[in-house]
PyMOL commands that place a pseudoatom at each C-alpha (Angstrom):
pseudoatom trace, name=CA, resn=MET, resi=1, chain=A, elem=C, hetatm=0, pos=[-88.086, -79.369, -50.934]
pseudoatom trace, name=CA, resn=TYR, resi=2, chain=A, elem=C, hetatm=0, pos=[-89.263, -81.305, -47.891]
pseudoatom trace, name=CA, resn=GLY, resi=3, chain=A, elem=C, hetatm=0, pos=[-88.060, -84.619, -49.314]
pseudoatom trace, name=CA, resn=PHE, resi=4, chain=A, elem=C, hetatm=0, pos=[-84.654, -83.172, -50.193]
pseudoatom trace, name=CA, resn=LEU, resi=5, chain=A, elem=C, hetatm=0, pos=[-84.172, -81.773, -46.679]
pseudoatom trace, name=CA, resn=LEU, resi=6, chain=A, elem=C, hetatm=0, pos=[-85.301, -85.058, -45.170]
pseudoatom trace, name=CA, resn=ALA, resi=7, chain=A, elem=C, hetatm=0, pos=[-82.750, -86.941, -47.276]
pseudoatom trace, name=CA, resn=LEU, resi=8, chain=A, elem=C, hetatm=0, pos=[-80.043, -84.515, -46.099]
pseudoatom trace, name=CA, resn=LEU, resi=9, chain=A, elem=C, hetatm=0, pos=[-81.102, -85.095, -42.489]
pseudoatom trace, name=CA, resn=VAL, resi=10, chain=A, elem=C, hetatm=0, pos=[-80.812, -88.873, -42.844]
pseudoatom trace, name=CA, resn=LEU, resi=11, chain=A, elem=C, hetatm=0, pos=[-77.432, -88.565, -44.570]
pseudoatom trace, name=CA, resn=ASP, resi=12, chain=A, elem=C, hetatm=0, pos=[-76.184, -86.193, -41.871]
pseudoatom trace, name=CA, resn=GLY, resi=13, chain=A, elem=C, hetatm=0, pos=[-77.427, -88.553, -39.159]
pseudoatom trace, name=CA, resn=VAL, resi=14, chain=A, elem=C, hetatm=0, pos=[-75.457, -91.431, -40.647]
pseudoatom trace, name=CA, resn=LEU, resi=15, chain=A, elem=C, hetatm=0, pos=[-72.352, -89.241, -40.959]
pseudoatom trace, name=CA, resn=LEU, resi=16, chain=A, elem=C, hetatm=0, pos=[-72.740, -88.034, -37.365]
pseudoatom trace, name=CA, resn=THR, resi=17, chain=A, elem=C, hetatm=0, pos=[-72.977, -91.617, -36.142]
pseudoatom trace, name=CA, resn=VAL, resi=18, chain=A, elem=C, hetatm=0, pos=[-69.825, -92.614, -38.024]
pseudoatom trace, name=CA, resn=VAL, resi=19, chain=A, elem=C, hetatm=0, pos=[-67.853, -89.598, -36.756]
pseudoatom trace, name=CA, resn=ILE, resi=20, chain=A, elem=C, hetatm=0, pos=[-68.864, -90.266, -33.142]
pseudoatom trace, name=CA, resn=LEU, resi=21, chain=A, elem=C, hetatm=0, pos=[-67.962, -93.945, -33.352]
pseudoatom trace, name=CA, resn=LEU, resi=22, chain=A, elem=C, hetatm=0, pos=[-64.537, -93.142, -34.841]
pseudoatom trace, name=CA, resn=GLN, resi=23, chain=A, elem=C, hetatm=0, pos=[-63.507, -91.017, -31.864]
pseudoatom trace, name=CA, resn=ALA, resi=24, chain=A, elem=C, hetatm=0, pos=[-61.210, -92.463, -29.273]
pseudoatom trace, name=CA, resn=GLY, resi=25, chain=A, elem=C, hetatm=0, pos=[-62.522, -92.868, -25.732]
pseudoatom trace, name=CA, resn=LYS, resi=26, chain=A, elem=C, hetatm=0, pos=[-61.504, -90.185, -23.265]
pseudoatom trace, name=CA, resn=GLY, resi=27, chain=A, elem=C, hetatm=0, pos=[-60.952, -92.756, -20.511]
pseudoatom trace, name=CA, resn=GLY, resi=28, chain=A, elem=C, hetatm=0, pos=[-62.501, -92.928, -17.078]
pseudoatom trace, name=CA, resn=GLY, resi=29, chain=A, elem=C, hetatm=0, pos=[-66.185, -92.806, -17.870]
pseudoatom trace, name=CA, resn=LEU, resi=30, chain=A, elem=C, hetatm=0, pos=[-68.341, -93.938, -14.966]
pseudoatom trace, name=CA, resn=ALA, resi=31, chain=A, elem=C, hetatm=0, pos=[-65.343, -95.421, -13.177]
pseudoatom trace, name=CA, resn=ALA, resi=32, chain=A, elem=C, hetatm=0, pos=[-63.992, -91.898, -12.606]
pseudoatom trace, name=CA, resn=MET, resi=33, chain=A, elem=C, hetatm=0, pos=[-67.162, -90.856, -10.782]
pseudoatom trace, name=CA, resn=GLY, resi=34, chain=A, elem=C, hetatm=0, pos=[-66.154, -92.762, -7.632]
pseudoatom trace, name=CA, resn=GLY, resi=35, chain=A, elem=C, hetatm=0, pos=[-63.431, -90.290, -6.722]
pseudoatom trace, name=CA, resn=GLY, resi=36, chain=A, elem=C, hetatm=0, pos=[-59.676, -90.511, -6.559]
pseudoatom trace, name=CA, resn=VAL, resi=37, chain=A, elem=C, hetatm=0, pos=[-57.002, -88.972, -8.696]
pseudoatom trace, name=CA, resn=THR, resi=38, chain=A, elem=C, hetatm=0, pos=[-58.674, -89.753, -12.028]
pseudoatom trace, name=CA, resn=ALA, resi=39, chain=A, elem=C, hetatm=0, pos=[-61.854, -87.863, -11.119]
pseudoatom trace, name=CA, resn=ALA, resi=40, chain=A, elem=C, hetatm=0, pos=[-59.918, -84.829, -9.894]
pseudoatom trace, name=CA, resn=GLU, resi=41, chain=A, elem=C, hetatm=0, pos=[-57.893, -84.673, -13.091]
pseudoatom trace, name=CA, resn=GLY, resi=42, chain=A, elem=C, hetatm=0, pos=[-61.039, -84.967, -15.186]
pseudoatom trace, name=CA, resn=VAL, resi=43, chain=A, elem=C, hetatm=0, pos=[-62.784, -82.092, -13.413]
pseudoatom trace, name=CA, resn=LEU, resi=44, chain=A, elem=C, hetatm=0, pos=[-59.810, -79.824, -12.728]
pseudoatom trace, name=CA, resn=GLY, resi=45, chain=A, elem=C, hetatm=0, pos=[-57.628, -80.836, -15.652]
pseudoatom trace, name=CA, resn=GLY, resi=46, chain=A, elem=C, hetatm=0, pos=[-56.964, -78.771, -18.733]
pseudoatom trace, name=CA, resn=ARG, resi=47, chain=A, elem=C, hetatm=0, pos=[-58.933, -79.004, -21.916]
pseudoatom trace, name=CA, resn=GLN, resi=48, chain=A, elem=C, hetatm=0, pos=[-57.566, -81.146, -24.706]
pseudoatom trace, name=CA, resn=ALA, resi=49, chain=A, elem=C, hetatm=0, pos=[-56.885, -79.757, -28.162]
pseudoatom trace, name=CA, resn=ALA, resi=50, chain=A, elem=C, hetatm=0, pos=[-59.767, -80.037, -30.601]
pseudoatom trace, name=CA, resn=THR, resi=51, chain=A, elem=C, hetatm=0, pos=[-59.090, -82.705, -33.176]
pseudoatom trace, name=CA, resn=PHE, resi=52, chain=A, elem=C, hetatm=0, pos=[-60.578, -83.049, -36.627]
pseudoatom trace, name=CA, resn=LEU, resi=53, chain=A, elem=C, hetatm=0, pos=[-63.108, -85.589, -35.352]
pseudoatom trace, name=CA, resn=THR, resi=54, chain=A, elem=C, hetatm=0, pos=[-64.223, -83.276, -32.534]
pseudoatom trace, name=CA, resn=ARG, resi=55, chain=A, elem=C, hetatm=0, pos=[-64.802, -80.411, -34.965]
pseudoatom trace, name=CA, resn=ALA, resi=56, chain=A, elem=C, hetatm=0, pos=[-66.584, -82.744, -37.374]
pseudoatom trace, name=CA, resn=THR, resi=57, chain=A, elem=C, hetatm=0, pos=[-68.841, -83.916, -34.546]
pseudoatom trace, name=CA, resn=TRP, resi=58, chain=A, elem=C, hetatm=0, pos=[-69.812, -80.374, -33.593]
pseudoatom trace, name=CA, resn=THR, resi=59, chain=A, elem=C, hetatm=0, pos=[-70.387, -79.403, -37.225]
pseudoatom trace, name=CA, resn=THR, resi=60, chain=A, elem=C, hetatm=0, pos=[-72.523, -82.400, -38.114]
pseudoatom trace, name=CA, resn=ALA, resi=61, chain=A, elem=C, hetatm=0, pos=[-74.472, -82.068, -34.858]
pseudoatom trace, name=CA, resn=ALA, resi=62, chain=A, elem=C, hetatm=0, pos=[-75.212, -78.393, -35.615]
pseudoatom trace, name=CA, resn=ILE, resi=63, chain=A, elem=C, hetatm=0, pos=[-76.353, -79.284, -39.147]
pseudoatom trace, name=CA, resn=PHE, resi=64, chain=A, elem=C, hetatm=0, pos=[-78.530, -82.088, -37.757]
pseudoatom trace, name=CA, resn=MET, resi=65, chain=A, elem=C, hetatm=0, pos=[-80.210, -79.783, -35.240]
pseudoatom trace, name=CA, resn=SER, resi=66, chain=A, elem=C, hetatm=0, pos=[-80.744, -77.050, -37.842]
pseudoatom trace, name=CA, resn=LEU, resi=67, chain=A, elem=C, hetatm=0, pos=[-82.277, -79.429, -40.377]
pseudoatom trace, name=CA, resn=SER, resi=68, chain=A, elem=C, hetatm=0, pos=[-84.504, -80.941, -37.701]
pseudoatom trace, name=CA, resn=PHE, resi=69, chain=A, elem=C, hetatm=0, pos=[-85.744, -77.503, -36.713]
pseudoatom trace, name=CA, resn=VAL, resi=70, chain=A, elem=C, hetatm=0, pos=[-86.443, -76.476, -40.319]
pseudoatom trace, name=CA, resn=LEU, resi=71, chain=A, elem=C, hetatm=0, pos=[-88.263, -79.746, -41.059]
pseudoatom trace, name=CA, resn=ALA, resi=72, chain=A, elem=C, hetatm=0, pos=[-90.371, -79.365, -37.917]
pseudoatom trace, name=CA, resn=ILE, resi=73, chain=A, elem=C, hetatm=0, pos=[-91.460, -75.910, -39.072]
pseudoatom trace, name=CA, resn=LEU, resi=74, chain=A, elem=C, hetatm=0, pos=[-92.187, -77.113, -42.604]
pseudoatom trace, name=CA, resn=SER, resi=75, chain=A, elem=C, hetatm=0, pos=[-94.251, -80.080, -41.421]
pseudoatom trace, name=CA, resn=SER, resi=76, chain=A, elem=C, hetatm=0, pos=[-96.363, -77.901, -39.112]
pseudoatom trace, name=CA, resn=ARG, resi=77, chain=A, elem=C, hetatm=0, pos=[-97.390, -75.629, -42.006]
pseudoatom trace, name=CA, resn=GLN, resi=78, chain=A, elem=C, hetatm=0, pos=[-99.496, -78.115, -43.913]
pseudoatom trace, name=CA, resn=GLN, resi=79, chain=A, elem=C, hetatm=0, pos=[-102.331, -76.643, -45.964]
pseudoatom trace, name=CA, resn=GLN, resi=80, chain=A, elem=C, hetatm=0, pos=[-104.974, -79.201, -45.051]
pseudoatom trace, name=CA, resn=PRO, resi=81, chain=A, elem=C, hetatm=0, pos=[-104.160, -80.911, -41.776]
pseudoatom trace, name=CA, resn=GLY, resi=82, chain=A, elem=C, hetatm=0, pos=[-106.179, -84.070, -41.531]
pseudoatom trace, name=CA, resn=SER, resi=83, chain=A, elem=C, hetatm=0, pos=[-106.474, -87.078, -39.361]
pseudoatom trace, name=CA, resn=VAL, resi=84, chain=A, elem=C, hetatm=0, pos=[-105.773, -90.612, -40.423]
pseudoatom trace, name=CA, resn=LEU, resi=85, chain=A, elem=C, hetatm=0, pos=[-108.790, -91.717, -38.410]
pseudoatom trace, name=CA, resn=GLN, resi=86, chain=A, elem=C, hetatm=0, pos=[-111.212, -89.358, -40.176]
pseudoatom trace, name=CA, resn=GLY, resi=87, chain=A, elem=C, hetatm=0, pos=[-112.358, -92.010, -42.642]
pseudoatom trace, name=CA, resn=ALA, resi=88, chain=A, elem=C, hetatm=0, pos=[-112.787, -94.605, -39.891]
pseudoatom trace, name=CA, resn=LEU, resi=89, chain=A, elem=C, hetatm=0, pos=[-115.033, -92.356, -37.804]
pseudoatom trace, name=CA, resn=GLN, resi=90, chain=A, elem=C, hetatm=0, pos=[-117.735, -91.981, -40.461]
pseudoatom trace, name=CA, resn=ALA, resi=91, chain=A, elem=C, hetatm=0, pos=[-121.017, -93.720, -39.635]
pseudoatom trace, name=CA, resn=PRO, resi=92, chain=A, elem=C, hetatm=0, pos=[-121.557, -96.928, -41.570]
pseudoatom trace, name=CA, resn=ALA, resi=93, chain=A, elem=C, hetatm=0, pos=[-124.598, -97.343, -43.812]
pseudoatom trace, name=CA, resn=ALA, resi=94, chain=A, elem=C, hetatm=0, pos=[-127.717, -98.818, -42.202]
pseudoatom trace, name=CA, resn=PRO, resi=95, chain=A, elem=C, hetatm=0, pos=[-127.748, -102.585, -42.708]
pseudoatom trace, name=CA, resn=THR, resi=96, chain=A, elem=C, hetatm=0, pos=[-130.641, -104.184, -44.536]
pseudoatom trace, name=CA, resn=PRO, resi=97, chain=A, elem=C, hetatm=0, pos=[-132.386, -107.001, -42.673]
pseudoatom trace, name=CA, resn=VAL, resi=98, chain=A, elem=C, hetatm=0, pos=[-131.898, -110.461, -44.099]
pseudoatom trace, name=CA, resn=VAL, resi=99, chain=A, elem=C, hetatm=0, pos=[-134.714, -113.007, -43.802]
pseudoatom trace, name=CA, resn=PRO, resi=100, chain=A, elem=C, hetatm=0, pos=[-133.772, -116.595, -44.637]
pseudoatom trace, name=CA, resn=ASN, resi=101, chain=A, elem=C, hetatm=0, pos=[-135.668, -118.308, -47.503]
pseudoatom trace, name=CA, resn=ALA, resi=102, chain=A, elem=C, hetatm=0, pos=[-137.630, -115.231, -48.388]
pseudoatom trace, name=CA, resn=GLN, resi=103, chain=A, elem=C, hetatm=0, pos=[-137.955, -113.678, -51.796]
pseudoatom trace, name=CA, resn=ALA, resi=104, chain=A, elem=C, hetatm=0, pos=[-138.692, -110.074, -52.451]
pseudoatom trace, name=CA, resn=PRO, resi=105, chain=A, elem=C, hetatm=0, pos=[-142.248, -109.548, -53.771]
pseudoatom trace, name=CA, resn=THR, resi=106, chain=A, elem=C, hetatm=0, pos=[-142.280, -108.542, -57.409]
pseudoatom trace, name=CA, resn=GLU, resi=107, chain=A, elem=C, hetatm=0, pos=[-145.932, -107.467, -57.614]
pseudoatom trace, name=CA, resn=ALA, resi=108, chain=A, elem=C, hetatm=0, pos=[-148.626, -106.450, -55.224]
pseudoatom trace, name=CA, resn=PRO, resi=109, chain=A, elem=C, hetatm=0, pos=[-150.839, -109.395, -54.253]
pseudoatom trace, name=CA, resn=VAL, resi=110, chain=A, elem=C, hetatm=0, pos=[-154.147, -109.579, -56.117]
pseudoatom trace, name=CA, resn=VAL, resi=111, chain=A, elem=C, hetatm=0, pos=[-157.155, -109.746, -53.827]
pseudoatom trace, name=CA, resn=PRO, resi=112, chain=A, elem=C, hetatm=0, pos=[-160.394, -111.032, -55.463]
pseudoatom trace, name=CA, resn=ALA, resi=113, chain=A, elem=C, hetatm=0, pos=[-163.330, -108.631, -55.322]
pseudoatom trace, name=CA, resn=PRO, resi=114, chain=A, elem=C, hetatm=0, pos=[-166.275, -109.707, -53.190]
pseudoatom trace, name=CA, resn=PRO, resi=115, chain=A, elem=C, hetatm=0, pos=[-169.370, -110.849, -55.150]
pseudoatom trace, name=CA, resn=ALA, resi=116, chain=A, elem=C, hetatm=0, pos=[-171.938, -108.168, -55.775]
pseudoatom trace, name=CA, resn=GLN, resi=117, chain=A, elem=C, hetatm=0, pos=[-175.225, -108.525, -53.865]
pseudoatom trace, name=CA, resn=PRO, resi=118, chain=A, elem=C, hetatm=0, pos=[-178.594, -107.833, -55.645]
for i in range(1, 118): cmd.bond("trace and resi %d" % i, "trace and resi %d" % (i + 1))
show_as sticks, trace
zoom trace
C-alpha cells in the first residue's frame, strides 16, 4: 500500500511539473513590483478566466498535498521504529593482546621435584 501511494506521488509530481511548465507567463513578474501602470493593473485588475491548465494545476497540487499527508501519517505509524545507528553503537568485543614471536603454551611446564633428603 505504501509503495503504491509513493509511486502515485512521484507520478503526480512529474505531472504537476509538466502542467506548470506548460502554462503561459502572466507577464510583469518582478518588473511590475517597481510601480507604474503595470503594477496597478496587476493588483486592481480583474481576474482572468480559469483555463484547463490552471484547473489541472490546482487539481494535481491538491492530489500531491493529499498523498503527501497520507504518506506522512503512514510512515509515522511503523511497528518497530529503529535507528540506523543502533548497530554501530554496540560496544566492540575486547581485543586480545598480540605478542610478537610468542606461541601459546600447549601444556603446563614440568618442574622437577627436589631430591629427597635422608
